[in-house]
C-alpha positions as CSV (number, residue, x, y, z in Angstrom):
1,X,166.4,-2.9,166.9
2,X,164.3,-3.2,163.7
3,X,163.5,-0.1,161.9
4,X,160.1,-1.5,160.9
5,X,157.0,-2.3,163.1
6,X,155.3,-5.6,162.8
7,X,152.0,-5.4,161.0
8,X,150.2,-6.1,164.3
9,X,152.1,-3.5,166.4
10,X,151.6,-1.0,163.5
11,X,147.8,-1.7,163.5
12,X,147.5,-1.3,167.2
13,X,149.4,2.0,167.2
14,X,147.3,3.3,164.3
15,X,144.2,2.2,165.9
16,X,145.1,4.2,169.1
17,X,145.9,7.3,167.1
18,X,142.5,6.8,165.1
19,X,140.5,6.7,168.3
20,X,142.0,10.1,169.3
21,X,140.6,11.5,166.0
22,X,137.1,10.2,165.1
23,X,137.2,11.7,161.7
24,X,139.7,9.2,160.5
25,X,138.8,5.9,159.0
26,X,140.0,2.6,160.4
27,X,142.9,1.1,158.6
28,X,141.6,-1.1,155.9
29,X,143.0,-3.8,153.6
30,X,141.3,-3.7,150.0
31,X,139.9,-6.9,149.0
32,X,140.1,-7.7,145.2
33,X,137.1,-9.0,143.5
34,X,136.3,-9.9,139.9
35,X,132.6,-10.7,139.6
36,X,130.8,-9.3,136.6
37,X,127.6,-9.0,138.6
38,X,129.3,-6.3,140.7
39,X,130.4,-4.3,137.5
40,X,126.9,-4.7,136.1
41,X,125.3,-3.4,139.2
42,X,127.4,-0.1,139.2
43,X,128.0,0.3,135.3
44,X,125.5,3.1,135.2
45,X,127.4,5.1,137.8
46,X,130.8,4.4,136.3
47,X,129.6,5.6,132.9
48,X,128.3,8.8,134.5
49,X,131.6,9.4,136.2
50,X,134.0,8.9,133.4
51,X,133.8,7.7,129.8
52,X,135.7,4.5,129.6
53,X,135.4,0.9,128.5
54,X,134.7,-0.3,132.0
55,X,133.8,-3.9,130.9
56,X,137.2,-4.4,129.2
57,X,138.9,-2.8,132.2
58,X,137.0,-4.9,134.7
59,X,138.0,-8.2,132.9
60,X,141.6,-7.3,133.6
61,X,141.5,-5.3,136.8
62,X,138.3,-6.3,138.7
63,X,137.5,-4.0,141.6
64,X,138.5,-3.5,145.2
65,X,136.3,-3.4,148.2
66,X,137.2,-1.5,151.3
67,X,135.2,-1.8,154.4
68,X,135.2,1.6,156.4
69,X,132.7,0.6,159.1
70,X,130.3,-2.1,159.8
71,X,127.7,-0.9,157.2
72,X,129.9,1.3,155.0
73,X,132.1,0.1,152.1
74,X,133.7,1.7,149.2
75,X,134.3,0.0,145.8
76,X,137.3,1.0,143.7
77,X,137.0,0.7,139.9
78,X,140.0,1.4,137.6
79,X,140.2,2.1,133.9
80,X,143.4,2.9,131.8
81,X,143.0,6.1,129.8
82,X,146.6,6.5,128.6
83,X,149.8,4.7,128.8
84,X,150.5,6.7,131.9
85,X,147.3,7.7,133.7
86,X,144.6,5.3,135.1
87,X,141.2,6.7,136.1
88,X,139.8,5.5,139.5
89,X,136.2,5.8,140.5
90,X,134.8,5.1,143.8
91,X,131.2,4.0,144.7
92,X,130.2,4.3,148.3
93,X,127.7,1.6,149.4
94,X,125.7,1.5,152.8
95,X,124.6,-2.1,153.3
96,X,121.4,-0.9,155.0
97,X,120.5,0.9,151.6
98,X,122.4,-0.7,148.9
99,X,120.1,0.7,146.2
100,X,121.2,4.1,147.1
101,X,124.9,3.6,146.2
102,X,126.6,6.8,145.3
103,X,129.6,8.1,143.4
104,X,132.1,9.8,145.5
105,X,133.2,13.2,144.7
106,X,136.8,14.5,145.4
107,X,137.0,18.2,146.2
108,X,140.0,20.1,145.0
109,X,141.1,23.8,145.6
110,X,138.8,26.2,143.7
111,X,141.5,27.5,141.4
112,X,142.5,24.0,140.3
113,X,140.9,22.2,137.3
114,X,138.4,19.6,138.5
115,X,136.6,18.7,135.2
116,X,136.4,15.1,136.7
117,X,135.2,15.4,140.5
118,X,134.5,11.7,140.6
119,X,137.8,10.7,139.3
120,X,141.1,10.2,141.0
121,X,144.0,9.3,138.7
122,X,146.7,6.7,139.6
123,X,145.2,6.2,143.2
124,X,147.1,4.4,145.7
125,X,146.0,3.3,149.2
126,X,148.3,3.7,152.1
127,X,146.9,1.0,154.3
128,X,148.7,2.2,157.3
129,X,147.0,5.7,157.4
130,X,144.0,4.9,155.3
131,X,145.0,7.8,152.9
132,X,144.3,7.7,149.2
133,X,147.2,9.4,147.2
134,X,147.0,10.1,143.6
135,X,149.5,11.6,141.0
136,X,148.0,12.6,137.8
137,X,150.9,13.0,135.1
138,X,150.6,15.9,132.9
139,X,152.4,14.0,130.3
140,X,154.3,10.7,130.0
141,X,157.6,12.0,131.3
142,X,156.0,12.8,134.7
143,X,157.5,16.3,134.9
144,X,154.3,18.0,135.6
145,X,150.9,17.2,137.1
146,X,149.2,17.1,140.4
147,X,149.5,15.3,143.6
148,X,146.6,14.9,146.0
149,X,146.1,13.1,149.3
150,X,142.5,12.3,150.6
151,X,141.6,10.7,153.9
152,X,138.4,8.8,154.4
153,X,136.1,9.0,157.3
154,X,134.5,6.0,158.8
155,X,131.4,7.0,156.9
156,X,133.3,6.3,153.7
157,X,133.8,10.0,152.4
158,X,137.0,11.4,151.4
159,X,138.4,14.7,152.6
160,X,141.2,16.6,150.9
161,X,144.3,16.8,153.1
162,X,146.9,18.0,150.7
163,X,147.0,19.2,147.0
164,X,150.1,19.9,145.1
165,X,150.6,21.0,141.5
166,X,153.4,21.6,139.0
167,X,151.6,22.9,135.9
168,X,154.6,23.7,133.8
169,X,156.0,20.6,131.8
170,X,159.6,21.9,131.8
171,X,161.5,18.5,131.4
172,X,162.7,18.6,135.1
173,X,161.3,15.6,137.0
174,X,160.5,16.3,140.6
175,X,158.9,13.9,143.1
176,X,155.2,14.7,143.0
177,X,155.3,14.9,146.9
178,X,157.7,17.9,146.4
179,X,155.5,19.8,144.1
180,X,154.4,23.3,145.3
181,X,151.8,23.3,147.9
182,X,148.5,24.5,146.6
183,X,146.3,23.4,149.7
184,X,146.9,21.7,153.1
185,X,144.3,20.9,155.6
186,X,145.2,22.3,158.9
187,X,145.8,19.4,161.3
């Protein structure tokens, strides 16, 4: 028997589990776009969130559009800030009020540095769960930093599920998923 599920079966099982918990977003497949009009529409928000050359980054990376419900979508924009960290900023758009697009904020534990509440570093979507994980490297070696997991609701808002940190850059690489736990959301 195969150890992996077919995409259709996996989506069906995930949909069933999501129905049991209405705070979870539907599984979504990001759609890549590269239309300068999209960037220009949200450039003011991006500049407000994080200082970066968004136009240059957009030429290379474009943006991703994620549909969370019939009227709610989230746009992901990324910009390289160092050889090892990429800033990701998210804009929530309600198609009924597109003029009221908003930057999404990511909450972190109180005792953790959150100078950039609108930024997730090195964000990766898990299409099966709808979770956004990130690993901010404290330095290029990757032997320190933070690891966080956010789950989006059908309304397109992120909620922190897990936050891990290894503040000491000691030369010993550990998988970020194994960093000491700072916060976990009770399930």
